N, C-alpha and C positions, 0 to 999 in steps of 0.2 A: 700945500693947502690946509687951512685950518679945519676944525672939527665942523663948525656950522656949515663951511663949504663942501665939506665931503658929504654932509647930509643933504644939502640942498642937490648935489650931484647924484646921490642916491635915489631921491624923490624923481628927478628928472628921468634917469635911466628906467626905474621902476614904471613909469608912466610909458616909457618907450616900450618895455617888456609888455605891458598890459595891452597897449595897441597891438604889438606883434602877434600877441597870442589870440586877440580878437581876429585879426586878420586872417590867421591860421585856421581858426574854427569857422570863420565865416565862408573861407574858401573852400573848408570840407563839405559845409552845408550846400554851397553850390557847385559842389562836384560829387555829390553822393552818386554811386553806382545804381542803376536800375530804376532812378527816380527820372521821370519822362521829362518833366518840367525844366531840368537843367541840361538837357542834352546839347542845347545850341549854345551853352556858356560854359560847358564842362571844361574845355582846353585853356580857355583863359583862366577858370577857376585854378586848375591845376599849377599853372606857373605862380599865381599868388600864393598858393599853398606851399609850394616848394622854396619861395623866396622869404616867406614870413618864417616858416620853420626853421631854415637856416639861419636867418638872422637872429632867431630867440637864441638858438644854441650857442651862437657866438656872443652874445650877450650876457649870457649867464655867468661865466668865469669872470667879466669885467665887474659885475655887481657883486661876485663875492669878494673881490679884491677890494672894492669900495667898503664892503662890510667889515672886512677884516682890519683895514685901517681905522674905521670907525671904533670897533670893539677894543682894538690894542692901543690906541691913542696914539698909533706911531704916524708919520708923515707917509704919504701916498706911495711914494717911490720906495720907502723902507719897510712897506707892510706884507712884502713878499713871505717874510719868515713866520707871520701870524696866520697865514692861510692854512698851514697844516694843523696848528691846535684848534683852531675854529673849526676846521671839518671833523676833527677826532674828539673835540671836549665840548660842543656847544650844541642844543638843540638846533639851532639854526643850520649849524654846517650838516646835521643829519636831513633836515627838511631841504635844503639846497642840493644835496645829493640826489634825493628822490626826485625834486624838480629837473634837474640836469638830465638824468638819465632820461625822463620822459621827453623832454626837449630834443635831445640827441635821437632818441627813437623816431620821433616824428620827423626829423630831418632827414634820417636815412632812408626811412620808407615813404617819404613823399616824393623822392626822387622817380619812383616808377608808378605806374597806372594799374589798375585793377581793383577788383575787389578786396583782395587780400591786402594789398599794399594800403588802400584807403581805410580799412578796418585797423590796420597796425598804427597808422598816423593817428587815427581817432584815438587808440589807446594811449600812445606817446602822449596826446594833448591832454587827457584825462590823468596819467599821472604826474605831468607837470603841475596841473592845477592842484593835486592833492599835496604837492610838496609846497606850493604856493600857500594853501590852505594853512598846512602845518607851519608855516612860518609867521601867520597872522596872529591878531588879537584873539582869534577864534581857538587857539591851541594853548590859552592860558591856563585852563582847567586840565590839560593833559592831550595826550593822542588818542584817535580813536573814539572820541567823544562824541556827543550829539552836536554841540556847536562847531566843531569842526566840520563834520558832515554836511550839516545844513550851509555851512560856509562853501564848501566845495560845490554844492548844489547853485548856490549863488553864483559863483565866479563862472561855473560852466554855462548855466543860464544866461547870464549876463553878456558871456562871449557870443553864444549864440543871436541872442537879440540884437545887440551892437554889430556882430560881424557880419549876418545877413544884411543889415542896412547899409554899412559901409562899403563891403565889398560888391553888395548888389548894386548901390547907387553908381560905383566905379565901371561896373561892367555894362550897365545901361547907358552911361555916359559913351562908352567906348562904341558901343552899337547905335548910337543916337541918328545915325545917317541912314540905318536901315529901314526903308518904308515900303518894301514890298509887302503885300497883304500878308502871304506865308508867314513873313519875319514878324510882322505885327502881331499875327496869332500866337508865335511861339514867345515872343515878348509879354503878351497878355497872361499867359499860363505861367511863365517865369515869376512875373511880377505876383500874381496871385499866390504861387508857392513862398516866396519871401515873405509876403505878409502873412500867410498862415503860420510859418515857422516863428516869425517875430511875435505874433500873439500868443502862440503856445508858451515861448519861452518867458514872455513878459509876466504871465500869470506866475510862474515860478521865480521869477526875480521879485516880485511884490510879496509872496509870501515868504520866502527866505530873508529878503530884506527888512521887513518887519520883525521878524524873530531877531536877525542880527542886531538891529538897532536896540530893540529891547533888552538884549543880553547886555549890549555894550554901555548903556545908560541906566541900568537898573540901580547902580549904586551912586549915582550923582546926587550929591547933597545941596547943589545950586542949579537953578534955572540952565536949562538946555543952553540958551543962547548964551549965557554967560562963561561958557568954556570955548575954547579954540576948536575941540572935537564937534561940538555941538554946531558951531557957526559952519564949519566945513561940510559936514553932513547935511546941514540945512541947504548949502550952495548945491550939494550934489542932488538932493532931492528936487530942487527947482529945475535944473536941467533936465533930470529925469521926467519931471511933468511936463515941461515943454516938449520933449520928444514924445512922450504918450500922446498929447494933443496933435501933435503934427502927423503922427503916424495913424490917429485914428480917424482925422479929417481925409489922410489921404484914403485909408481904406474905404470910408463911407462916400467921399465925393468921387475922386478920381478912378479909383479901381474898378468900381462897377460899370462906368462908362468906358473905361479902356476894354473892359471884357466885351461888351454889347458893340461897341464901336471897330473891333478889330475885325469883326466879320463884314464891315461895310467897305473896307478900303482905306488907303493910307489918307485921303483926304479927310474922311470923316474921324481918323483916330488920332490925327496929328494934334489936336488941342488938348484932348485927355493924355496922351503921352507925354507933352511938354509939361503939362500942370504935375503930374504923377513925378517925373525927373526932377522937377524944381524941388517938389516938397521933399522927396527921399534925400535928395543931396542935401537939402537944410538939416535935415533929421541927421545925416551921418556926421556933419559937421557938430552937431550937438552931443552926439553920441562920442565923439571924440575928445569932446570938454569934459563928458560925464567920467569918461576913464583917466583923464589928468587929475581931476579933484578926487577920485577914488586911490589913485597913487598917493596922493598928499594926505588922504585920509588914513590910509594904512600905516604911514609913518607917523601919525598923532595918537597920543595916549589917549584913550576913552576917559 
């Protein structure tokens, strides 16, 4: 593989990792202990959590292998010898080790249920995100800096927002045939919880995103759209805006009807349920597009 092909493979794997991390965080939100709205969906969320955490831990060494090939200039199959110096002598190697420890901790702890296991899995996810932030543009000024901390918050909040949408949409689809009144009431409560978590995390995403964009483009000497970074960032913002519009319309239009109609029985709630499910599914697809563009942005120089 040529260097360009290796970079493309890196971006593709980074996108997969971002999606896996988002699924892990979304499953954690949807399986939180002692949170009443998720009781009906906790078992399904636990399976998503375990699968995402294990897949993320497995993909980390593959990404390290690709990075070693890019940094050393060696062919992919001959890059094994470069892994040790990358780990020992580069900032990326240190950041990768932090992230891998977090992913491995999440994979191990997600195997069990209970409050302690859930908390340990959350800690693993945060450690992974810290390693990812340390390997990003935010660490250009050094570790333990404000830009790196803000980027960590941005990664975490984005994962909560996108994760609740993607995992929530999948779970609602799996339970789409539950039309008993008590099931619809539980579903309405779960949808309200998802909307609340997405709204809170969105506020953090917007605030930290503005900070990141300001820092990344502060030294540009040409118009924003005249750079590849600016064009990719603009594409990401377009997808984000579209997701916000869909989520806001769902929250304003279908969620109140879902809440009100759940008490009236299956026939009254069916229309609101279908409308909510369609919009949240479309929003989930757009959030996946956001994550893919974000992976490309992370491999583009500001």
